[in-house]
C-alpha positions in Angstrom: 26.5 -164.1 23.1 28.5 -161.9 20.8 27.4 -160.3 17.5 30.0 -159.8 14.5 29.1 -157.1 11.9 31.4 -155.0 9.6 33.6 -151.9 11.0 31.5 -150.3 8.2 28.6 -151.0 9.8 29.3 -150.3 13.4 30.2 -146.7 11.7 27.3 -146.5 9.8 25.0 -146.9 13.4 27.4 -144.1 15.0 26.7 -141.9 12.1 23.1 -142.3 12.3 23.3 -141.4 16.4 21.4 -138.3 17.2 23.5 -135.5 18.2 24.4 -136.1 22.0 24.0 -139.8 21.8 27.5 -140.7 23.0 27.5 -138.5 26.0 24.2 -140.1 26.7 25.2 -143.7 26.8 28.5 -142.5 28.7 26.3 -141.2 31.0 24.1 -143.9 31.6 26.7 -146.7 31.8 28.8 -144.3 34.0 32.1 -144.6 31.8 34.2 -141.8 30.1 33.0 -140.7 26.8 36.4 -141.6 25.3 35.1 -145.7 26.1 32.2 -145.1 23.8 34.0 -143.5 21.1 36.5 -146.4 21.1 33.8 -148.9 20.9 32.7 -147.1 17.7 36.2 -147.2 16.4 38.2 -144.5 18.1 41.6 -144.7 19.8 41.5 -142.8 22.6 42.9 -145.1 25.3 44.6 -142.3 27.7 41.3 -141.8 29.2 39.1 -144.1 27.7 38.8 -148.0 27.8 38.7 -151.0 25.4 35.0 -152.3 25.2 35.5 -155.8 24.3 35.4 -155.6 20.4 37.9 -157.2 18.2 38.7 -156.1 14.7 39.5 -158.8 12.0 40.8 -157.3 8.6 38.7 -158.0 5.9 36.3 -156.4 3.6 34.4 -153.2 4.5 37.5 -152.3 6.8 37.3 -155.6 8.3 34.9 -157.5 10.9 34.2 -156.4 14.6 33.3 -159.3 16.9 31.2 -157.4 19.7 31.6 -159.6 23.0 29.1 -157.2 25.0 26.4 -155.6 22.6 25.1 -153.2 25.6 26.6 -150.2 24.0 25.0 -151.2 20.6 21.7 -152.0 21.8 21.6 -148.9 23.6 23.0 -147.2 20.3 20.3 -149.1 18.1 17.3 -147.7 20.6 18.5 -144.3 20.2 18.5 -144.6 16.6 15.2 -146.2 16.6 13.7 -143.3 18.8 14.5 -140.4 16.2 13.2 -142.5 13.6 
């Protein structure tokens, strides 16, 4: 099941990640690091891929429908580990 959050919330999660987390998630999922950047709002589609997120315009820079929450859940776990 998907999850809807604001773009601002997604960026806040990314900003709270400990150093090296993007690379760690990419390594664990065996995807290019650019794919993880794209998940968090980047636009590096030459080497990375789309990650099943859909952006709708709205407050807080829009809403994000995340179809697969695997990366989100991994990010939240990494943040929790350092808390």
